[in-house]
C-alpha positions in Angstrom: 55.2 10.2 41.8 51.6 10.6 40.9 49.0 9.9 43.4 45.4 9.3 42.6 42.5 9.2 44.9 40.0 6.4 44.7 37.3 8.6 43.3 39.4 10.0 40.5 40.5 6.5 39.5 36.9 5.4 39.2 35.4 8.6 37.7 35.4 7.2 34.2 33.9 3.9 35.3 30.5 5.1 36.1 29.4 4.7 32.5 30.2 0.9 32.6 27.2 -1.4 32.4 26.2 -3.0 35.7 27.9 -6.3 35.0 31.1 -4.5 34.1 31.1 -2.6 37.3 30.5 -5.7 39.4 33.5 -7.4 37.7 35.9 -4.8 39.0 34.3 -4.6 42.4 32.2 -1.4 42.1 28.6 -1.3 43.2 26.0 -1.0 40.4 25.3 2.5 39.2 21.5 2.7 39.7 21.2 6.5 39.1 20.6 6.0 35.3 18.1 3.2 35.6 16.0 5.0 38.3 16.0 8.2 36.2 14.9 6.4 33.1 12.1 4.6 35.0 10.8 7.9 36.3 10.9 9.5 32.8 8.9 6.7 31.2 5.3 7.7 30.6 2.4 5.6 31.6 1.1 3.4 28.8 -1.4 5.3 26.6 -4.9 3.9 26.4 -6.4 2.6 23.2 -8.6 5.7 22.7 -5.5 8.0 23.0 -3.5 5.9 20.6 -6.4 5.8 18.0 -6.7 9.5 18.3 -3.1 10.0 17.3 -3.6 10.2 13.5 0.2 10.3 12.8 0.8 7.1 14.8 -2.2 5.3 13.3 -1.2 6.2 9.8 2.4 5.2 10.4 1.4 1.8 11.8 -1.2 1.1 9.1 1.2 2.0 6.3 4.0 0.0 7.7 1.8 -3.1 8.2 0.4 -2.7 4.7 3.9 -2.4 3.2 5.2 -5.5 4.9 2.1 -7.6 4.5 1.6 -10.7 2.4 -1.5 -11.5 0.2 -3.5 -12.3 3.4 -2.6 -9.0 5.0 -0.2 -10.5 7.6 3.0 -8.7 8.2 6.0 -9.9 10.3 6.5 -7.4 13.2 10.2 -7.4 12.6 9.6 -6.1 9.0 7.1 -3.6 10.3 9.6 -2.3 12.8 12.3 -2.0 10.1 9.9 0.0 7.9 9.0 2.3 10.8 12.7 2.9 11.7 13.5 3.7 8.1 10.6 6.2 7.8 11.0 7.7 11.2 14.4 7.1 12.9 13.2 9.0 16.0 10.2 6.7 16.6 10.2 4.9 19.9 7.3 2.9 21.3 8.6 3.8 24.8 7.4 7.3 24.3 3.9 5.9 24.3 4.6 3.9 27.4 5.3 0.6 25.7 8.6 -1.2 25.8 8.0 -3.1 22.7 6.5 -2.4 19.3 4.3 -5.5 19.6 2.8 -4.1 22.9 2.1 -0.8 21.3 0.4 -2.3 18.2 -1.7 -4.6 20.5 -2.7 -1.7 22.6 -4.1 0.2 19.7 -6.7 -2.6 19.2 -6.6 -1.8 15.4 -4.6 -4.9 14.6 -4.9 -8.7 15.0 -1.7 -10.2 16.4 -0.6 -13.8 15.8 2.3 -15.7 17.1 3.7 -18.3 14.8 6.2 -20.9 16.1 8.6 -22.0 13.4 9.3 -25.2 15.4 12.7 -26.7 15.9 12.9 -24.9 19.3 13.2 -21.5 17.6 11.4 -18.4 19.0 7.9 -17.7 17.8 7.5 -14.9 15.3 4.8 -12.3 15.7 2.6 -11.1 12.8 0.1 -8.3 12.6 -2.8 -7.6 10.4 -5.3 -4.8 10.3 -8.6 -5.9 11.7 -11.1 -6.4 9.0 -13.7 -3.8 8.9 -17.2 -4.9 8.4 -18.4 -3.9 5.0 -20.7 -0.8 5.1 -24.3 -1.9 5.2 -26.4 -0.6 2.4 -29.9 0.2 3.2 -32.2 -2.4 1.6 -34.3 -1.2 -1.2 -37.8 -2.3 -1.3 -38.2 -4.9 -4.0 -41.3 -4.6 -6.1 -42.4 -7.6 -7.9 -44.7 -7.2 -10.8 -46.9 -10.2 -11.3 -48.2 -11.0 -14.8 -51.9 -10.5 -15.2 
């Protein structure tokens, strides 16, 4: 006859999600969630994000690649492009839970929500902010009048 202690019987169950643990009468395992909350960095400021040339280049290229003729790119497509180019990329490493929050925080892009209607969730689009054209110094205009 094999006897098992309560702890050995539940040892493999600690990896169950919280809802799975509660279904079988175990308390939620909060050790993982508190550890991940402590490891999450504080959100980076716009100046820090703009100073990260690799991040800025990645975001700009992804938005450009996914954009339409007006420069608007669906964030879902931007995210797919980034994932394909850099599978290790994670907006949480910059302190933002979502790509949309990271892109907004850079202040380099305009963000627009478009509701497709019919009760469907709004889609988010990004476009690089238009840069003001460089001002050219005005040249003095000389008008020669006929004599």
